[in-house]
C-alpha positions in Angstrom: 23.9 -62.6 10.3 23.5 -61.9 14.3 20.9 -59.2 13.3 18.4 -61.8 11.4 19.0 -64.3 14.1 17.5 -61.3 17.0 14.4 -60.4 14.5 14.2 -64.3 14.2 14.0 -64.8 17.9 11.9 -61.4 18.6 9.3 -62.5 16.5 9.0 -66.2 17.6 8.3 -64.9 21.4 6.3 -62.7 19.6 3.6 -65.9 18.0 4.7 -67.6 21.1 3.1 -64.9 23.9 0.3 -64.3 21.2 -0.4 -68.8 21.4 -0.3 -68.7 24.8 -2.9 -65.9 25.5 -5.2 -67.8 22.8 -4.9 -70.8 25.2 -5.1 -68.9 28.2 -1.5 -69.9 29.3 -1.7 -66.1 31.0 -4.3 -66.9 32.2 -2.8 -66.8 36.1 -0.9 -63.8 35.2 -3.8 -62.1 34.3 -5.7 -63.3 37.5 -2.6 -61.8 39.6 -2.7 -58.5 37.7 -6.2 -58.1 38.0 -5.7 -59.4 42.2 -2.9 -56.2 42.5 -5.1 -53.5 40.5 -8.3 -54.7 42.3 -7.1 -53.6 45.5 -8.5 -57.2 46.9 -7.7 -57.7 51.1 -6.5 -61.0 50.6 -3.8 -62.8 49.4 -3.8 -64.3 45.9 -4.3 -68.0 45.2 -1.1 -70.0 44.4 -0.9 -71.2 41.1 -1.9 -74.3 41.7 -5.2 -73.2 43.6 -5.7 -71.1 40.7 -5.8 -73.7 37.9 -7.2 -76.5 40.9 -10.2 -73.6 40.8 -10.3 -73.1 36.7 -10.7 -76.8 36.1 -13.5 -77.1 39.0 -15.5 -74.2 37.2 -15.0 -75.8 34.0 -16.1 -79.0 34.9 -19.4 -77.9 36.6 -20.4 -75.4 34.4 -19.0 -76.6 30.4 -19.3 -74.0 27.9 -17.7 -74.0 24.2 -15.1 -77.0 25.1 -14.7 -79.3 22.2 -14.4 -82.0 24.6 
């Protein structure tokens, strides 16, 4: 029973991670990874700054949105 629950939990986590990627919920994490690998000399934006910038860019240049 415990093994079945572990498989179900692992499957659900994988599905949640996939949906997070599709919906863009992992955008800040990807931004941090890119920032670290690109070797920028400035500290990365905070999560709040990142999402504000993301929203501002989408509002000024709406592409491929349903709404």
